[in-house]
C-alpha positions as CSV (number, residue, x, y, z in Angstrom):
1,M,0.5,0.5,-0.3
2,I,2.8,2.4,0.9
3,A,4.3,1.9,-2.3
4,R,1.3,2.5,-4.6
5,V,0.6,5.9,-2.8
6,T,4.6,6.8,-3.3
7,L,3.6,5.5,-7.1
8,V,1.0,7.9,-7.2
9,A,2.6,10.8,-5.4
10,V,5.2,10.3,-8.1
11,A,3.2,10.6,-10.9
12,V,1.7,13.0,-10.3
13,S,4.5,15.2,-9.6
14,L,5.7,13.9,-12.9
15,A,3.1,15.3,-14.3
16,G,2.3,18.6,-12.4
17,T,5.3,19.4,-13.4
18,G,5.1,19.0,-16.7
19,V,2.2,21.1,-16.9
20,A,4.0,23.8,-15.8
21,F,6.9,23.5,-18.2
22,C,4.0,23.3,-20.8
23,G,2.5,26.2,-18.6
24,V,5.7,28.1,-19.0
25,A,6.8,27.8,-22.7
26,I,2.6,28.7,-24.1
27,Y,3.5,31.7,-22.3
28,L,6.7,32.8,-23.0
29,S,5.8,32.1,-26.9
30,L,2.6,33.7,-26.7
31,C,4.7,36.9,-24.3
32,L,5.9,37.4,-28.4
33,I,2.8,38.2,-29.4
34,V,0.7,40.2,-26.8
35,S,1.1,41.6,-24.3
36,A,2.6,39.8,-20.9
37,P,-0.8,40.0,-19.1
38,A,-2.6,38.7,-22.1
39,A,-0.6,35.8,-23.0
40,A,-1.6,34.4,-18.8
41,A,-4.8,35.1,-19.1
42,F,-4.7,33.0,-22.7
43,T,-2.6,30.4,-21.5
44,A,-5.0,29.7,-18.6
45,L,-7.3,29.6,-20.4
46,I,-5.8,26.9,-22.9
47,L,-4.9,25.3,-19.4
48,F,-8.0,24.9,-18.3
49,L,-9.7,24.6,-21.7
50,L,-7.1,21.1,-22.0
51,A,-7.9,19.9,-18.2
52,A,-11.9,20.7,-19.2
53,A,-11.0,18.0,-21.9
54,S,-8.7,15.9,-20.3
55,A,-11.4,15.3,-17.5
56,T,-14.6,15.2,-20.3
57,I,-12.6,12.9,-22.2
58,Y,-11.8,10.2,-19.2
59,L,-15.6,10.2,-18.0
60,A,-16.8,9.4,-22.0
61,L,-14.7,6.7,-21.5
62,F,-14.2,5.1,-18.3
63,A,-17.3,5.5,-16.2
64,T,-19.3,3.4,-16.7
65,H,-21.9,4.0,-13.9
66,S,-22.5,6.9,-10.9
67,I,-21.7,5.1,-7.6
68,A,-24.2,6.2,-5.5
69,P,-23.6,7.1,-1.3
70,P,-25.0,3.7,1.1
71,A,-28.9,4.5,1.8
72,A,-27.0,4.0,5.5
73,I,-24.9,7.0,5.9
74,Q,-27.2,9.4,4.8
75,T,-30.3,8.5,7.2
76,A,-27.6,6.9,9.1
77,P,-29.1,6.8,13.2
78,S,-26.5,5.3,14.6
79,Q,-22.2,5.2,14.6
80,D,-22.3,1.7,14.4
81,T,-24.1,1.6,11.4
82,V,-21.9,4.0,9.5
83,V,-19.2,1.9,10.4
84,T,-21.0,-1.4,9.0
85,V,-21.3,0.3,6.3
86,L,-18.4,2.3,5.6
87,A,-16.5,-1.5,6.6
88,Q,-18.3,-3.1,3.6
89,L,-17.9,-0.8,1.4
90,A,-13.7,-0.8,1.9
91,K,-14.0,-4.8,0.7
92,E,-14.6,-3.3,-2.8
93,H,-13.6,0.1,-2.9
94,P,-10.7,1.4,0.1
95,L,-10.3,5.1,-1.3
96,L,-13.7,5.6,-1.5
97,A,-14.3,4.6,1.5
98,V,-11.6,6.6,2.7
99,G,-13.2,9.4,1.2
100,Y,-17.0,9.0,2.3
101,A,-15.7,8.8,6.1
102,A,-13.5,11.7,5.6
103,A,-16.0,13.7,4.4
104,L,-18.2,12.0,7.1
105,G,-15.9,13.4,10.1
106,M,-15.7,16.5,8.5
107,T,-18.9,17.0,8.4
108,E,-19.1,16.2,12.7
109,A,-16.2,18.2,12.9
110,M,-18.6,21.3,11.6
111,N,-21.5,20.7,13.2
112,R,-19.9,20.4,16.6
113,K,-17.9,24.0,15.7
114,A,-21.0,25.7,15.3
115,R,-22.5,24.2,18.6
């Protein structure tokens, strides 16, 4: 598990570095044509459109179904029910279970702070 997390972190950092260098290259090439603020705006627009297009293509190709939160989490009367549902979810989708647990923890912390 640690190796997988490390590999994902390395892959994300390499991809981020590559995107940053592409952004700098686009910015510098646009600076020759337009002013610096306009070049920055066009670079941001280009990178945003590329990210949106990539996300759309990924969702169109790989997202065959959406995973809705289990009904027990939506109307959880007790903490035991939530733990049971998260344990069942962790067997099939461990990262999704961690995400739900984090979201539940954040909402619980926000509710405690508001009181």
